[in-house]
N, C-alpha and C positions, 0 to 999 in steps of 0.2 A: 441539467447541464453538467453540474459538478459530479453527480453520481455516474453520469455517462463517461466523464473523463476518468474517474476512478476505475470504472469497469474496463475501459480501454487500457489503462495503465496496468491493471492487474492481469488482463489477458496478455498484454505485451510481455510482462514479467514471466508468466507461465510459459509462453512461447519461447522466450529466451532461455529459461531453465531447461525446457524440453530439448532445445537445440544443443545446449551445452552438454546435457546428459547423453544425447544421441552422438555428439561429436566425441565425447569421452569413450563411449562404448565402441565406436568405430576405431578409434585410436588403439584401444585395448585389443580388439580383434586383430588389427594390423600388426601390433607388437607380438602377439602370440603366434601369428602366422609367420612373421619374420624370424622369431626365435626358433620355432620348430623347424623351419627351413634351414636356418643357419647351423643347427645342431644335428640335423638329420644326415645320416650316412647310409647310402644305398648299398645293399649287398651286390657284389659283382656277379657277372654271368657264371663265374666259376664257384659261386657260393660263399666267397670270402668277402669280408669287409677290409678294405685297404685303409689303414689308419694313418699312414704317413711315410715320408721318405726323408733321407738325410745323407750326409757325406761324413765319413769318419776322417778326421784331420789329425795328423801327427805334427806336433810342433818341435822343431829342432833349432835351438838357439832362437834366432829371430825370424826363422822361415817356417811357413806352414806348408805341409805336403798333403794333398788329397790321397788317401789310401784306398778307400772303397766307397761306393755308393751302397746304401742299404735301404730296404723297404720292409714294412711290417704289415702283416695281415692277421685277422682273427675270424673264426667262424661265428662267434657271438661277441657282442659288445659289452664292455665292463659297465658296472652300475654307475660309475662316475668317471669324469674326464681327468684321470690322474695316472701318473706313471706307476704308482704303487698298485692301483686297481688292475692295471694291465699285467703287472708281475704276478699278482695273487690269483687272477682268474684262471680257473681250471677248465679251459676250453681248447679246442684245436687252435694253434697259432703258429706263425712261422716268421722267420727273418731271412731275407734273401740279400746276399751281397753280390756286387759285381766289382771286381778289382779294377782300380783306376791306374795302377802301376804294378810293376813286378816287385814282389816281396819274398824274401827267403822264408822258408817254412819255419825255421827256428825263431824268427822274429815274431811271427804270428803266434806260435806256441808259447813263447815267453810272455807276450802281451796278454793272451788269454789266461795263463796261469797267474800273472800279476793281478788281473781283473777279478778272478775268483778270490784271491787273497784280500784284495781291497774291500770286497763285499762280505768278508768273514766266512767264506765257504772253503773247507779244507779236506773234504772227503776224497783222498787220492785215488781210491778205487773207482770213483766215477769221473773225476777230472782227467785221469790218465787216458782212458779210451777216447774221450771226447777230443782232447788236445791231440792225441795220436792220429786222429783222422787227417790232420794237417801234415801229411807225411811227405809231400812234395812241394817244391817252390811254387808259389802262386804267380801266374803270369797275368799281365794286363788283359782284362776281358774275362778271366776265369770267374765262375759262379760258385758260390757257397750257399747251401740251403740248410737252415737249422729249423727243424719242425718238431712241435710237441703234439702228441696224440692223446687226447683226453681219455679215450677208451683204454688204450694200452698203458697209459701213465708212463710214457717213455719219450725221451728226446732223441731224435735221429739227426745226424749231421752227414751231409754229402759234400765233398770237396772236389771240384773239377781239377784233375791233375794230382789228386791226393787219394784219400781213402774215404771210408764210411764208418760210422759207429752208431750204435743204439744204446742209450744209457737209461736205465729205469729210474723212476721216482719223481713224484711231483715236487719234492724238495729240490731235486736237481734242476727241474724246469725253472723254479723260482730263482735258483742261483744263476742259471744261464741268462734269464731275462734281466736279472739285476745288472749284468755287465753293461747293458745299454740304457736301462731305465732307472738305476739306483745310483751307486757311487761310481762316477766316471770323471775323467779329467776334462770331458767335453759335455757338460750337462745339457747344452742346447741341442745335442743330438737326440736325446730322449724326448725333448719337447717337440722336435720336428717329427719324430716317429708317431706322435699322437695328435698332430695338428689337425687331422681330418675329423677327429671325434667331435 
């Protein structure tokens, strides 16, 4: 009788342990599935990964003005979810702005020149042509496309209502991407541009 009770107790313990083990395994599998789904980003039909969107805000005294909406795309994903990894990665990538208000081209040129300086980039032979593409006032709804080609190692910029430029160098690409992903007076914008990673 006692040995039969011991046998039943031992069997009950083994069954409980097996159930706990199975429960833990199922929980782990569910966690892995959730995590991989949460971090997975599908390539779009155009072949690009859309990493995020944001709005560039300019603060004047106590008032914030929305200047442009901006999106970021990459042909390949960086090895880690970080703004520095996005800056450093030598792959095709692009930034697309849509103006949310009219802005004089001199203000955009000055803002870009200041942003290069803030990030420690001073090669005037490359900054000049890039900033020079902003040759006309930007109207609300105008689109600006900044794209880096990994094969050509060049950054091209196309400004609706302005001009175009192509500037060589992976160093220049890192300087341009630093404007939004490194030192900026609106750090949350860089975070928004990688939120989908």
